[in-house]
mmCIF entry with sequence, helices, sheets and N, C-alpha, C, O atoms, coordinates in Angstrom:
data_MODEL
# 
_entry.id   MODEL 
# 
_entity.id                         1 
_entity.type                       polymer 
_entity.pdbx_number_of_molecules   1 
# 
_entity_poly.entity_id                      1 
_entity_poly.type                           'polypeptide(L)' 
_entity_poly.nstd_linkage                   no 
_entity_poly.nstd_monomer                   no 
_entity_poly.pdbx_seq_one_letter_code       MTIIGLSMACAYAGTTLMPPLIGLIATSTSFMMLPLTLLLFTALMLFTTQKLKQLG 
_entity_poly.pdbx_seq_one_letter_code_can   MTIIGLSMACAYAGTTLMPPLIGLIATSTSFMMLPLTLLLFTALMLFTTQKLKQLG 
_entity_poly.pdbx_strand_id                 A 
# 
loop_
_entity_poly_seq.entity_id 
_entity_poly_seq.num 
_entity_poly_seq.mon_id 
_entity_poly_seq.hetero 
1 1  MET n 
1 2  THR n 
1 3  ILE n 
1 4  ILE n 
1 5  GLY n 
1 6  LEU n 
1 7  SER n 
1 8  MET n 
1 9  ALA n 
1 10 CYS n 
1 11 ALA n 
1 12 TYR n 
1 13 ALA n 
1 14 GLY n 
1 15 THR n 
1 16 THR n 
1 17 LEU n 
1 18 MET n 
1 19 PRO n 
1 20 PRO n 
1 21 LEU n 
1 22 ILE n 
1 23 GLY n 
1 24 LEU n 
1 25 ILE n 
1 26 ALA n 
1 27 THR n 
1 28 SER n 
1 29 THR n 
1 30 SER n 
1 31 PHE n 
1 32 MET n 
1 33 MET n 
1 34 LEU n 
1 35 PRO n 
1 36 LEU n 
1 37 THR n 
1 38 LEU n 
1 39 LEU n 
1 40 LEU n 
1 41 PHE n 
1 42 THR n 
1 43 ALA n 
1 44 LEU n 
1 45 MET n 
1 46 LEU n 
1 47 PHE n 
1 48 THR n 
1 49 THR n 
1 50 GLN n 
1 51 LYS n 
1 52 LEU n 
1 53 LYS n 
1 54 GLN n 
1 55 LEU n 
1 56 GLY n 
# 
_struct_asym.id          A 
_struct_asym.entity_id   1 
# 
loop_
_struct_conf.conf_type_id 
_struct_conf.id 
_struct_conf.pdbx_PDB_helix_id 
_struct_conf.beg_label_comp_id 
_struct_conf.beg_label_asym_id 
_struct_conf.beg_label_seq_id 
_struct_conf.pdbx_beg_PDB_ins_code 
_struct_conf.end_label_comp_id 
_struct_conf.end_label_asym_id 
_struct_conf.end_label_seq_id 
_struct_conf.pdbx_end_PDB_ins_code 
_struct_conf.beg_auth_comp_id 
_struct_conf.beg_auth_asym_id 
_struct_conf.beg_auth_seq_id 
_struct_conf.end_auth_comp_id 
_struct_conf.end_auth_asym_id 
_struct_conf.end_auth_seq_id 
_struct_conf.pdbx_PDB_helix_class 
_struct_conf.details 
_struct_conf.pdbx_PDB_helix_length 
HELX_P HELX_P1 AA1 THR A 2  ? SER A 28 ? THR A 2  SER A 28 1 ? 27 
HELX_P HELX_P2 AA2 PHE A 31 ? MET A 33 ? PHE A 31 MET A 33 5 ? 3  
HELX_P HELX_P3 AA3 LEU A 34 ? LEU A 55 ? LEU A 34 LEU A 55 1 ? 22 
# 
_struct_conf_type.id          HELX_P 
_struct_conf_type.criteria    ? 
_struct_conf_type.reference   ? 
# 
loop_
_atom_site.group_PDB 
_atom_site.id 
_atom_site.type_symbol 
_atom_site.label_atom_id 
_atom_site.label_alt_id 
_atom_site.label_comp_id 
_atom_site.label_asym_id 
_atom_site.label_entity_id 
_atom_site.label_seq_id 
_atom_site.pdbx_PDB_ins_code 
_atom_site.Cartn_x 
_atom_site.Cartn_y 
_atom_site.Cartn_z 
_atom_site.occupancy 
_atom_site.B_iso_or_equiv 
_atom_site.pdbx_formal_charge 
_atom_site.auth_seq_id 
_atom_site.auth_comp_id 
_atom_site.auth_asym_id 
_atom_site.auth_atom_id 
_atom_site.pdbx_PDB_model_num 
ATOM 1   N N  . MET A 1 1  ? 0.822  -1.198 0.000   1.00 0.00 ? 1  MET A N  1 
ATOM 2   C CA . MET A 1 1  ? 0.000  0.000  0.000   1.00 0.00 ? 1  MET A CA 1 
ATOM 3   C C  . MET A 1 1  ? 0.862  1.256  0.000   1.00 0.00 ? 1  MET A C  1 
ATOM 4   O O  . MET A 1 1  ? 0.488  2.273  -0.585  1.00 0.00 ? 1  MET A O  1 
ATOM 5   N N  . THR A 1 2  ? 2.005  1.184  0.651   1.00 0.00 ? 2  THR A N  1 
ATOM 6   C CA . THR A 1 2  ? 2.877  2.356  0.717   1.00 0.00 ? 2  THR A CA 1 
ATOM 7   C C  . THR A 1 2  ? 3.420  2.716  -0.660  1.00 0.00 ? 2  THR A C  1 
ATOM 8   O O  . THR A 1 2  ? 3.477  3.892  -1.020  1.00 0.00 ? 2  THR A O  1 
ATOM 9   N N  . ILE A 1 3  ? 3.819  1.708  -1.429  1.00 0.00 ? 3  ILE A N  1 
ATOM 10  C CA . ILE A 1 3  ? 4.368  1.964  -2.761  1.00 0.00 ? 3  ILE A CA 1 
ATOM 11  C C  . ILE A 1 3  ? 3.299  2.544  -3.676  1.00 0.00 ? 3  ILE A C  1 
ATOM 12  O O  . ILE A 1 3  ? 3.575  3.456  -4.455  1.00 0.00 ? 3  ILE A O  1 
ATOM 13  N N  . ILE A 1 4  ? 2.092  2.024  -3.587  1.00 0.00 ? 4  ILE A N  1 
ATOM 14  C CA . ILE A 1 4  ? 1.003  2.553  -4.411  1.00 0.00 ? 4  ILE A CA 1 
ATOM 15  C C  . ILE A 1 4  ? 0.695  3.995  -4.018  1.00 0.00 ? 4  ILE A C  1 
ATOM 16  O O  . ILE A 1 4  ? 0.444  4.829  -4.887  1.00 0.00 ? 4  ILE A O  1 
ATOM 17  N N  . GLY A 1 5  ? 0.712  4.295  -2.736  1.00 0.00 ? 5  GLY A N  1 
ATOM 18  C CA . GLY A 1 5  ? 0.484  5.661  -2.278  1.00 0.00 ? 5  GLY A CA 1 
ATOM 19  C C  . GLY A 1 5  ? 1.551  6.612  -2.774  1.00 0.00 ? 5  GLY A C  1 
ATOM 20  O O  . GLY A 1 5  ? 1.244  7.728  -3.193  1.00 0.00 ? 5  GLY A O  1 
ATOM 21  N N  . LEU A 1 6  ? 2.811  6.179  -2.730  1.00 0.00 ? 6  LEU A N  1 
ATOM 22  C CA . LEU A 1 6  ? 3.897  7.015  -3.233  1.00 0.00 ? 6  LEU A CA 1 
ATOM 23  C C  . LEU A 1 6  ? 3.771  7.229  -4.736  1.00 0.00 ? 6  LEU A C  1 
ATOM 24  O O  . LEU A 1 6  ? 4.004  8.329  -5.235  1.00 0.00 ? 6  LEU A O  1 
ATOM 25  N N  . SER A 1 7  ? 3.405  6.181  -5.446  1.00 0.00 ? 7  SER A N  1 
ATOM 26  C CA . SER A 1 7  ? 3.212  6.291  -6.894  1.00 0.00 ? 7  SER A CA 1 
ATOM 27  C C  . SER A 1 7  ? 2.086  7.269  -7.225  1.00 0.00 ? 7  SER A C  1 
ATOM 28  O O  . SER A 1 7  ? 2.219  8.078  -8.144  1.00 0.00 ? 7  SER A O  1 
ATOM 29  N N  . MET A 1 8  ? 1.001  7.200  -6.497  1.00 0.00 ? 8  MET A N  1 
ATOM 30  C CA . MET A 1 8  ? -0.117 8.119  -6.727  1.00 0.00 ? 8  MET A CA 1 
ATOM 31  C C  . MET A 1 8  ? 0.261  9.551  -6.380  1.00 0.00 ? 8  MET A C  1 
ATOM 32  O O  . MET A 1 8  ? -0.154 10.485 -7.066  1.00 0.00 ? 8  MET A O  1 
ATOM 33  N N  . ALA A 1 9  ? 1.043  9.733  -5.324  1.00 0.00 ? 9  ALA A N  1 
ATOM 34  C CA . ALA A 1 9  ? 1.483  11.079 -4.947  1.00 0.00 ? 9  ALA A CA 1 
ATOM 35  C C  . ALA A 1 9  ? 2.357  11.679 -6.043  1.00 0.00 ? 9  ALA A C  1 
ATOM 36  O O  . ALA A 1 9  ? 2.214  12.854 -6.382  1.00 0.00 ? 9  ALA A O  1 
ATOM 37  N N  . CYS A 1 10 ? 3.254  10.880 -6.592  1.00 0.00 ? 10 CYS A N  1 
ATOM 38  C CA . CYS A 1 10 ? 4.115  11.371 -7.681  1.00 0.00 ? 10 CYS A CA 1 
ATOM 39  C C  . CYS A 1 10 ? 3.296  11.684 -8.930  1.00 0.00 ? 10 CYS A C  1 
ATOM 40  O O  . CYS A 1 10 ? 3.565  12.668 -9.620  1.00 0.00 ? 10 CYS A O  1 
ATOM 41  N N  . ALA A 1 11 ? 2.307  10.856 -9.221  1.00 0.00 ? 11 ALA A N  1 
ATOM 42  C CA . ALA A 1 11 ? 1.461  11.101 -10.385 1.00 0.00 ? 11 ALA A CA 1 
ATOM 43  C C  . ALA A 1 11 ? 0.674  12.403 -10.222 1.00 0.00 ? 11 ALA A C  1 
ATOM 44  O O  . ALA A 1 11 ? 0.574  13.193 -11.160 1.00 0.00 ? 11 ALA A O  1 
ATOM 45  N N  . TYR A 1 12 ? 0.118  12.622 -9.032  1.00 0.00 ? 12 TYR A N  1 
ATOM 46  C CA . TYR A 1 12 ? -0.632 13.859 -8.790  1.00 0.00 ? 12 TYR A CA 1 
ATOM 47  C C  . TYR A 1 12 ? 0.285  15.077 -8.829  1.00 0.00 ? 12 TYR A C  1 
ATOM 48  O O  . TYR A 1 12 ? -0.099 16.127 -9.342  1.00 0.00 ? 12 TYR A O  1 
ATOM 49  N N  . ALA A 1 13 ? 1.482  14.944 -8.295  1.00 0.00 ? 13 ALA A N  1 
ATOM 50  C CA . ALA A 1 13 ? 2.425  16.062 -8.343  1.00 0.00 ? 13 ALA A CA 1 
ATOM 51  C C  . ALA A 1 13 ? 2.809  16.378 -9.777  1.00 0.00 ? 13 ALA A C  1 
ATOM 52  O O  . ALA A 1 13 ? 2.925  17.546 -10.149 1.00 0.00 ? 13 ALA A O  1 
ATOM 53  N N  . GLY A 1 14 ? 3.006  15.344 -10.582 1.00 0.00 ? 14 GLY A N  1 
ATOM 54  C CA . GLY A 1 14 ? 3.353  15.558 -11.985 1.00 0.00 ? 14 GLY A CA 1 
ATOM 55  C C  . GLY A 1 14 ? 2.238  16.229 -12.761 1.00 0.00 ? 14 GLY A C  1 
ATOM 56  O O  . GLY A 1 14 ? 2.490  17.145 -13.544 1.00 0.00 ? 14 GLY A O  1 
ATOM 57  N N  . THR A 1 15 ? 0.999  15.782 -12.551 1.00 0.00 ? 15 THR A N  1 
ATOM 58  C CA . THR A 1 15 ? -0.110 16.389 -13.287 1.00 0.00 ? 15 THR A CA 1 
ATOM 59  C C  . THR A 1 15 ? -0.422 17.793 -12.776 1.00 0.00 ? 15 THR A C  1 
ATOM 60  O O  . THR A 1 15 ? -1.034 18.588 -13.489 1.00 0.00 ? 15 THR A O  1 
ATOM 61  N N  . THR A 1 16 ? -0.010 18.100 -11.561 1.00 0.00 ? 16 THR A N  1 
ATOM 62  C CA . THR A 1 16 ? -0.224 19.441 -11.026 1.00 0.00 ? 16 THR A CA 1 
ATOM 63  C C  . THR A 1 16 ? 0.868  20.408 -11.479 1.00 0.00 ? 16 THR A C  1 
ATOM 64  O O  . THR A 1 16 ? 0.582  21.566 -11.780 1.00 0.00 ? 16 THR A O  1 
ATOM 65  N N  . LEU A 1 17 ? 2.101  19.948 -11.529 1.00 0.00 ? 17 LEU A N  1 
ATOM 66  C CA . LEU A 1 17 ? 3.225  20.845 -11.793 1.00 0.00 ? 17 LEU A CA 1 
ATOM 67  C C  . LEU A 1 17 ? 3.645  20.932 -13.259 1.00 0.00 ? 17 LEU A C  1 
ATOM 68  O O  . LEU A 1 17 ? 4.144  21.973 -13.686 1.00 0.00 ? 17 LEU A O  1 
ATOM 69  N N  . MET A 1 18 ? 3.460  19.881 -14.029 1.00 0.00 ? 18 MET A N  1 
ATOM 70  C CA . MET A 1 18 ? 3.980  19.879 -15.392 1.00 0.00 ? 18 MET A CA 1 
ATOM 71  C C  . MET A 1 18 ? 3.275  20.867 -16.332 1.00 0.00 ? 18 MET A C  1 
ATOM 72  O O  . MET A 1 18 ? 3.974  21.580 -17.052 1.00 0.00 ? 18 MET A O  1 
ATOM 73  N N  . PRO A 1 19 ? 1.944  20.958 -16.373 1.00 0.00 ? 19 PRO A N  1 
ATOM 74  C CA . PRO A 1 19 ? 1.337  21.924 -17.294 1.00 0.00 ? 19 PRO A CA 1 
ATOM 75  C C  . PRO A 1 19 ? 1.775  23.377 -17.064 1.00 0.00 ? 19 PRO A C  1 
ATOM 76  O O  . PRO A 1 19 ? 2.093  24.062 -18.036 1.00 0.00 ? 19 PRO A O  1 
ATOM 77  N N  . PRO A 1 20 ? 1.806  23.878 -15.812 1.00 0.00 ? 20 PRO A N  1 
ATOM 78  C CA . PRO A 1 20 ? 2.298  25.250 -15.648 1.00 0.00 ? 20 PRO A CA 1 
ATOM 79  C C  . PRO A 1 20 ? 3.776  25.396 -16.014 1.00 0.00 ? 20 PRO A C  1 
ATOM 80  O O  . PRO A 1 20 ? 4.180  26.419 -16.566 1.00 0.00 ? 20 PRO A O  1 
ATOM 81  N N  . LEU A 1 21 ? 4.583  24.378 -15.709 1.00 0.00 ? 21 LEU A N  1 
ATOM 82  C CA . LEU A 1 21 ? 5.999  24.445 -16.028 1.00 0.00 ? 21 LEU A CA 1 
ATOM 83  C C  . LEU A 1 21 ? 6.226  24.472 -17.536 1.00 0.00 ? 21 LEU A C  1 
ATOM 84  O O  . LEU A 1 21 ? 7.028  25.264 -18.030 1.00 0.00 ? 21 LEU A O  1 
ATOM 85  N N  . ILE A 1 22 ? 5.527  23.615 -18.264 1.00 0.00 ? 22 ILE A N  1 
ATOM 86  C CA . ILE A 1 22 ? 5.656  23.605 -19.724 1.00 0.00 ? 22 ILE A CA 1 
ATOM 87  C C  . ILE A 1 22 ? 5.104  24.900 -20.310 1.00 0.00 ? 22 ILE A C  1 
ATOM 88  O O  . ILE A 1 22 ? 5.662  25.427 -21.272 1.00 0.00 ? 22 ILE A O  1 
ATOM 89  N N  . GLY A 1 23 ? 4.019  25.418 -19.747 1.00 0.00 ? 23 GLY A N  1 
ATOM 90  C CA . GLY A 1 23 ? 3.481  26.697 -20.207 1.00 0.00 ? 23 GLY A CA 1 
ATOM 91  C C  . GLY A 1 23 ? 4.455  27.842 -19.969 1.00 0.00 ? 23 GLY A C  1 
ATOM 92  O O  . GLY A 1 23 ? 4.594  28.730 -20.810 1.00 0.00 ? 23 GLY A O  1 
ATOM 93  N N  . LEU A 1 24 ? 5.127  27.822 -18.825 1.00 0.00 ? 24 LEU A N  1 
ATOM 94  C CA . LEU A 1 24 ? 6.118  28.855 -18.529 1.00 0.00 ? 24 LEU A CA 1 
ATOM 95  C C  . LEU A 1 24 ? 7.276  28.788 -19.513 1.00 0.00 ? 24 LEU A C  1 
ATOM 96  O O  . LEU A 1 24 ? 7.743  29.819 -19.998 1.00 0.00 ? 24 LEU A O  1 
ATOM 97  N N  . ILE A 1 25 ? 7.737  27.590 -19.806 1.00 0.00 ? 25 ILE A N  1 
ATOM 98  C CA . ILE A 1 25 ? 8.833  27.426 -20.771 1.00 0.00 ? 25 ILE A CA 1 
ATOM 99  C C  . ILE A 1 25 ? 8.378  27.865 -22.157 1.00 0.00 ? 25 ILE A C  1 
ATOM 100 O O  . ILE A 1 25 ? 9.136  28.522 -22.871 1.00 0.00 ? 25 ILE A O  1 
ATOM 101 N N  . ALA A 1 26 ? 7.156  27.514 -22.551 1.00 0.00 ? 26 ALA A N  1 
ATOM 102 C CA . ALA A 1 26 ? 6.648  27.872 -23.882 1.00 0.00 ? 26 ALA A CA 1 
ATOM 103 C C  . ALA A 1 26 ? 6.473  29.381 -24.026 1.00 0.00 ? 26 ALA A C  1 
ATOM 104 O O  . ALA A 1 26 ? 6.746  29.929 -25.093 1.00 0.00 ? 26 ALA A O  1 
ATOM 105 N N  . THR A 1 27 ? 6.021  30.064 -22.969 1.00 0.00 ? 27 THR A N  1 
ATOM 106 C CA . THR A 1 27 ? 5.822  31.509 -23.090 1.00 0.00 ? 27 THR A CA 1 
ATOM 107 C C  . THR A 1 27 ? 7.126  32.285 -22.999 1.00 0.00 ? 27 THR A C  1 
ATOM 108 O O  . THR A 1 27 ? 7.253  33.359 -23.587 1.00 0.00 ? 27 THR A O  1 
ATOM 109 N N  . SER A 1 28 ? 8.091  31.751 -22.268 1.00 0.00 ? 28 SER A N  1 
ATOM 110 C CA . SER A 1 28 ? 9.355  32.480 -22.146 1.00 0.00 ? 28 SER A CA 1 
ATOM 111 C C  . SER A 1 28 ? 10.274 32.235 -23.335 1.00 0.00 ? 28 SER A C  1 
ATOM 112 O O  . SER A 1 28 ? 11.152 33.056 -23.602 1.00 0.00 ? 28 SER A O  1 
ATOM 113 N N  . THR A 1 29 ? 10.099 31.134 -24.053 1.00 0.00 ? 29 THR A N  1 
ATOM 114 C CA . THR A 1 29 ? 10.937 30.873 -25.228 1.00 0.00 ? 29 THR A CA 1 
ATOM 115 C C  . THR A 1 29 ? 10.074 30.913 -26.481 1.00 0.00 ? 29 THR A C  1 
ATOM 116 O O  . THR A 1 29 ? 9.901  31.969 -27.091 1.00 0.00 ? 29 THR A O  1 
ATOM 117 N N  . SER A 1 30 ? 9.545  29.782 -26.854 1.00 0.00 ? 30 SER A N  1 
ATOM 118 C CA . SER A 1 30 ? 8.706  29.685 -28.044 1.00 0.00 ? 30 SER A CA 1 
ATOM 119 C C  . SER A 1 30 ? 7.892  28.410 -27.945 1.00 0.00 ? 30 SER A C  1 
ATOM 120 O O  . SER A 1 30 ? 8.297  27.447 -27.293 1.00 0.00 ? 30 SER A O  1 
ATOM 121 N N  . PHE A 1 31 ? 6.744  28.415 -28.594 1.00 0.00 ? 31 PHE A N  1 
ATOM 122 C CA . PHE A 1 31 ? 5.921  27.210 -28.593 1.00 0.00 ? 31 PHE A CA 1 
ATOM 123 C C  . PHE A 1 31 ? 6.605  26.077 -29.359 1.00 0.00 ? 31 PHE A C  1 
ATOM 124 O O  . PHE A 1 31 ? 6.269  24.909 -29.168 1.00 0.00 ? 31 PHE A O  1 
ATOM 125 N N  . MET A 1 32 ? 7.551  26.412 -30.214 1.00 0.00 ? 32 MET A N  1 
ATOM 126 C CA . MET A 1 32 ? 8.288  25.405 -30.973 1.00 0.00 ? 32 MET A CA 1 
ATOM 127 C C  . MET A 1 32 ? 9.223  24.592 -30.074 1.00 0.00 ? 32 MET A C  1 
ATOM 128 O O  . MET A 1 32 ? 9.735  23.555 -30.494 1.00 0.00 ? 32 MET A O  1 
ATOM 129 N N  . MET A 1 33 ? 9.444  25.048 -28.861 1.00 0.00 ? 33 MET A N  1 
ATOM 130 C CA . MET A 1 33 ? 10.287 24.316 -27.913 1.00 0.00 ? 33 MET A CA 1 
ATOM 131 C C  . MET A 1 33 ? 9.523  23.193 -27.214 1.00 0.00 ? 33 MET A C  1 
ATOM 132 O O  . MET A 1 33 ? 10.123 22.413 -26.474 1.00 0.00 ? 33 MET A O  1 
ATOM 133 N N  . LEU A 1 34 ? 8.214  23.096 -27.434 1.00 0.00 ? 34 LEU A N  1 
ATOM 134 C CA . LEU A 1 34 ? 7.407  22.082 -26.758 1.00 0.00 ? 34 LEU A CA 1 
ATOM 135 C C  . LEU A 1 34 ? 7.906  20.659 -27.019 1.00 0.00 ? 34 LEU A C  1 
ATOM 136 O O  . LEU A 1 34 ? 8.070  19.906 -26.060 1.00 0.00 ? 34 LEU A O  1 
ATOM 137 N N  . PRO A 1 35 ? 8.156  20.252 -28.271 1.00 0.00 ? 35 PRO A N  1 
ATOM 138 C CA . PRO A 1 35 ? 8.659  18.883 -28.464 1.00 0.00 ? 35 PRO A CA 1 
ATOM 139 C C  . PRO A 1 35 ? 10.002 18.634 -27.775 1.00 0.00 ? 35 PRO A C  1 
ATOM 140 O O  . PRO A 1 35 ? 10.225 17.554 -27.229 1.00 0.00 ? 35 PRO A O  1 
ATOM 141 N N  . LEU A 1 36 ? 10.881 19.607 -27.798 1.00 0.00 ? 36 LEU A N  1 
ATOM 142 C CA . LEU A 1 36 ? 12.173 19.458 -27.133 1.00 0.00 ? 36 LEU A CA 1 
ATOM 143 C C  . LEU A 1 36 ? 11.998 19.372 -25.623 1.00 0.00 ? 36 LEU A C  1 
ATOM 144 O O  . LEU A 1 36 ? 12.686 18.593 -24.964 1.00 0.00 ? 36 LEU A O  1 
ATOM 145 N N  . THR A 1 37 ? 11.096 20.154 -25.076 1.00 0.00 ? 37 THR A N  1 
ATOM 146 C CA . THR A 1 37 ? 10.821 20.114 -23.640 1.00 0.00 ? 37 THR A CA 1 
ATOM 147 C C  . THR A 1 37 ? 10.263 18.750 -23.227 1.00 0.00 ? 37 THR A C  1 
ATOM 148 O O  . THR A 1 37 ? 10.681 18.179 -22.219 1.00 0.00 ? 37 THR A O  1 
ATOM 149 N N  . LEU A 1 38 ? 9.321  18.237 -24.009 1.00 0.00 ? 38 LEU A N  1 
ATOM 150 C CA . LEU A 1 38 ? 8.753  16.927 -23.702 1.00 0.00 ? 38 LEU A CA 1 
ATOM 151 C C  . LEU A 1 38 ? 9.801  15.831 -23.825 1.00 0.00 ? 38 LEU A C  1 
ATOM 152 O O  . LEU A 1 38 ? 9.815  14.897 -23.024 1.00 0.00 ? 38 LEU A O  1 
ATOM 153 N N  . LEU A 1 39 ? 10.670 15.933 -24.811 1.00 0.00 ? 39 LEU A N  1 
ATOM 154 C CA . LEU A 1 39 ? 11.752 14.959 -24.974 1.00 0.00 ? 39 LEU A CA 1 
ATOM 155 C C  . LEU A 1 39 ? 12.714 15.022 -23.795 1.00 0.00 ? 39 LEU A C  1 
ATOM 156 O O  . LEU A 1 39 ? 13.166 13.987 -23.306 1.00 0.00 ? 39 LEU A O  1 
ATOM 157 N N  . LEU A 1 40 ? 13.025 16.217 -23.341 1.00 0.00 ? 40 LEU A N  1 
ATOM 158 C CA . LEU A 1 40 ? 13.914 16.387 -22.200 1.00 0.00 ? 40 LEU A CA 1 
ATOM 159 C C  . LEU A 1 40 ? 13.318 15.770 -20.932 1.00 0.00 ? 40 LEU A C  1 
ATOM 160 O O  . LEU A 1 40 ? 14.010 15.062 -20.201 1.00 0.00 ? 40 LEU A O  1 
ATOM 161 N N  . PHE A 1 41 ? 12.045 16.036 -20.675 1.00 0.00 ? 41 PHE A N  1 
ATOM 162 C CA . PHE A 1 41 ? 11.410 15.478 -19.482 1.00 0.00 ? 41 PHE A CA 1 
ATOM 163 C C  . PHE A 1 41 ? 11.266 13.957 -19.583 1.00 0.00 ? 41 PHE A C  1 
ATOM 164 O O  . PHE A 1 41 ? 11.357 13.263 -18.571 1.00 0.00 ? 41 PHE A O  1 
ATOM 165 N N  . THR A 1 42 ? 11.043 13.435 -20.788 1.00 0.00 ? 42 THR A N  1 
ATOM 166 C CA . THR A 1 42 ? 10.975 11.987 -20.969 1.00 0.00 ? 42 THR A CA 1 
ATOM 167 C C  . THR A 1 42 ? 12.326 11.346 -20.689 1.00 0.00 ? 42 THR A C  1 
ATOM 168 O O  . THR A 1 42 ? 12.399 10.310 -20.029 1.00 0.00 ? 42 THR A O  1 
ATOM 169 N N  . ALA A 1 43 ? 13.397 11.958 -21.189 1.00 0.00 ? 43 ALA A N  1 
ATOM 170 C CA . ALA A 1 43 ? 14.741 11.434 -20.935 1.00 0.00 ? 43 ALA A CA 1 
ATOM 171 C C  . ALA A 1 43 ? 15.070 11.496 -19.443 1.00 0.00 ? 43 ALA A C  1 
ATOM 172 O O  . ALA A 1 43 ? 15.671 10.570 -18.900 1.00 0.00 ? 43 ALA A O  1 
ATOM 173 N N  . LEU A 1 44 ? 14.680 12.578 -18.789 1.00 0.00 ? 44 LEU A N  1 
ATOM 174 C CA . LEU A 1 44 ? 14.910 12.703 -17.354 1.00 0.00 ? 44 LEU A CA 1 
ATOM 175 C C  . LEU A 1 44 ? 14.154 11.624 -16.577 1.00 0.00 ? 44 LEU A C  1 
ATOM 176 O O  . LEU A 1 44 ? 14.681 11.054 -15.621 1.00 0.00 ? 44 LEU A O  1 
ATOM 177 N N  . MET A 1 45 ? 12.919 11.350 -16.993 1.00 0.00 ? 45 MET A N  1 
ATOM 178 C CA . MET A 1 45 ? 12.129 10.317 -16.335 1.00 0.00 ? 45 MET A CA 1 
ATOM 179 C C  . MET A 1 45 ? 12.768 8.936  -16.525 1.00 0.00 ? 45 MET A C  1 
ATOM 180 O O  . MET A 1 45 ? 12.833 8.152  -15.578 1.00 0.00 ? 45 MET A O  1 
ATOM 181 N N  . LEU A 1 46 ? 13.233 8.639  -17.721 1.00 0.00 ? 46 LEU A N  1 
ATOM 182 C CA . LEU A 1 46 ? 13.871 7.348  -17.971 1.00 0.00 ? 46 LEU A CA 1 
ATOM 183 C C  . LEU A 1 46 ? 15.176 7.212  -17.189 1.00 0.00 ? 46 LEU A C  1 
ATOM 184 O O  . LEU A 1 46 ? 15.476 6.142  -16.660 1.00 0.00 ? 46 LEU A O  1 
ATOM 185 N N  . PHE A 1 47 ? 15.943 8.284  -17.116 1.00 0.00 ? 47 PHE A N  1 
ATOM 186 C CA . PHE A 1 47 ? 17.203 8.271  -16.370 1.00 0.00 ? 47 PHE A CA 1 
ATOM 187 C C  . PHE A 1 47 ? 16.960 8.009  -14.884 1.00 0.00 ? 47 PHE A C  1 
ATOM 188 O O  . PHE A 1 47 ? 17.626 7.170  -14.279 1.00 0.00 ? 47 PHE A O  1 
ATOM 189 N N  . THR A 1 48 ? 16.005 8.729  -14.303 1.00 0.00 ? 48 THR A N  1 
ATOM 190 C CA . THR A 1 48 ? 15.744 8.543  -12.876 1.00 0.00 ? 48 THR A CA 1 
ATOM 191 C C  . THR A 1 48 ? 15.146 7.170  -12.591 1.00 0.00 ? 48 THR A C  1 
ATOM 192 O O  . THR A 1 48 ? 15.410 6.586  -11.540 1.00 0.00 ? 48 THR A O  1 
ATOM 193 N N  . THR A 1 49 ? 14.341 6.649  -13.520 1.00 0.00 ? 49 THR A N  1 
ATOM 194 C CA . THR A 1 49 ? 13.792 5.309  -13.353 1.00 0.00 ? 49 THR A CA 1 
ATOM 195 C C  . THR A 1 49 ? 14.905 4.260  -13.324 1.00 0.00 ? 49 THR A C  1 
ATOM 196 O O  . THR A 1 49 ? 14.883 3.341  -12.505 1.00 0.00 ? 49 THR A O  1 
ATOM 197 N N  . GLN A 1 50 ? 15.864 4.408  -14.217 1.00 0.00 ? 50 GLN A N  1 
ATOM 198 C CA . GLN A 1 50 ? 16.992 3.456  -14.255 1.00 0.00 ? 50 GLN A CA 1 
ATOM 199 C C  . GLN A 1 50 ? 17.830 3.552  -12.984 1.00 0.00 ? 50 GLN A C  1 
ATOM 200 O O  . GLN A 1 50 ? 18.258 2.530  -12.448 1.00 0.00 ? 50 GLN A O  1 
ATOM 201 N N  . LYS A 1 51 ? 18.066 4.755  -12.504 1.00 0.00 ? 51 LYS A N  1 
ATOM 202 C CA . LYS A 1 51 ? 18.831 4.928  -11.269 1.00 0.00 ? 51 LYS A CA 1 
ATOM 203 C C  . LYS A 1 51 ? 18.105 4.310  -10.076 1.00 0.00 ? 51 LYS A C  1 
ATOM 204 O O  . LYS A 1 51 ? 18.734 3.666  -9.237  1.00 0.00 ? 51 LYS A O  1 
ATOM 205 N N  . LEU A 1 52 ? 16.809 4.497  -9.994  1.00 0.00 ? 52 LEU A N  1 
ATOM 206 C CA . LEU A 1 52 ? 16.039 3.898  -8.908  1.00 0.00 ? 52 LEU A CA 1 
ATOM 207 C C  . LEU A 1 52 ? 16.028 2.378  -9.006  1.00 0.00 ? 52 LEU A C  1 
ATOM 208 O O  . LEU A 1 52 ? 16.052 1.684  -7.990  1.00 0.00 ? 52 LEU A O  1 
ATOM 209 N N  . LYS A 1 53 ? 15.992 1.864  -10.228 1.00 0.00 ? 53 LYS A N  1 
ATOM 210 C CA . LYS A 1 53 ? 16.028 0.409  -10.409 1.00 0.00 ? 53 LYS A CA 1 
ATOM 211 C C  . LYS A 1 53 ? 17.367 -0.168 -9.944  1.00 0.00 ? 53 LYS A C  1 
ATOM 212 O O  . LYS A 1 53 ? 17.411 -1.274 -9.406  1.00 0.00 ? 53 LYS A O  1 
ATOM 213 N N  . GLN A 1 54 ? 18.460 0.577  -10.148 1.00 0.00 ? 54 GLN A N  1 
ATOM 214 C CA . GLN A 1 54 ? 19.772 0.137  -9.700  1.00 0.00 ? 54 GLN A CA 1 
ATOM 215 C C  . GLN A 1 54 ? 19.875 0.140  -8.180  1.00 0.00 ? 54 GLN A C  1 
ATOM 216 O O  . GLN A 1 54 ? 20.561 -0.707 -7.607  1.00 0.00 ? 54 GLN A O  1 
ATOM 217 N N  . LEU A 1 55 ? 19.210 1.071  -7.526  1.00 0.00 ? 55 LEU A N  1 
ATOM 218 C CA . LEU A 1 55 ? 19.253 1.149  -6.073  1.00 0.00 ? 55 LEU A CA 1 
ATOM 219 C C  . LEU A 1 55 ? 18.470 0.016  -5.416  1.00 0.00 ? 55 LEU A C  1 
ATOM 220 O O  . LEU A 1 55 ? 18.820 -0.438 -4.326  1.00 0.00 ? 55 LEU A O  1 
ATOM 221 N N  . GLY A 1 56 ? 17.414 -0.436 -6.080  1.00 0.00 ? 56 GLY A N  1 
ATOM 222 C CA . GLY A 1 56 ? 16.531 -1.431 -5.472  1.00 0.00 ? 56 GLY A CA 1 
ATOM 223 C C  . GLY A 1 56 ? 16.945 -2.799 -5.724  1.00 0.00 ? 56 GLY A C  1 
ATOM 224 O O  . GLY A 1 56 ? 16.289 -3.736 -5.269  1.00 0.00 ? 56 GLY A O  1 
# 
């Protein structure tokens, strides 16, 4: 139950924080940066997932 709770907390934090963050990046640079921003966050997610898998 603890792992599921932590997973849900991270999911809610992501859905709460990512849209304003991506909007801030898009308005301060250009809307054309959206694919690059999404690619960057995807790579960051994969990197942290691999690091956590190594720890466990």
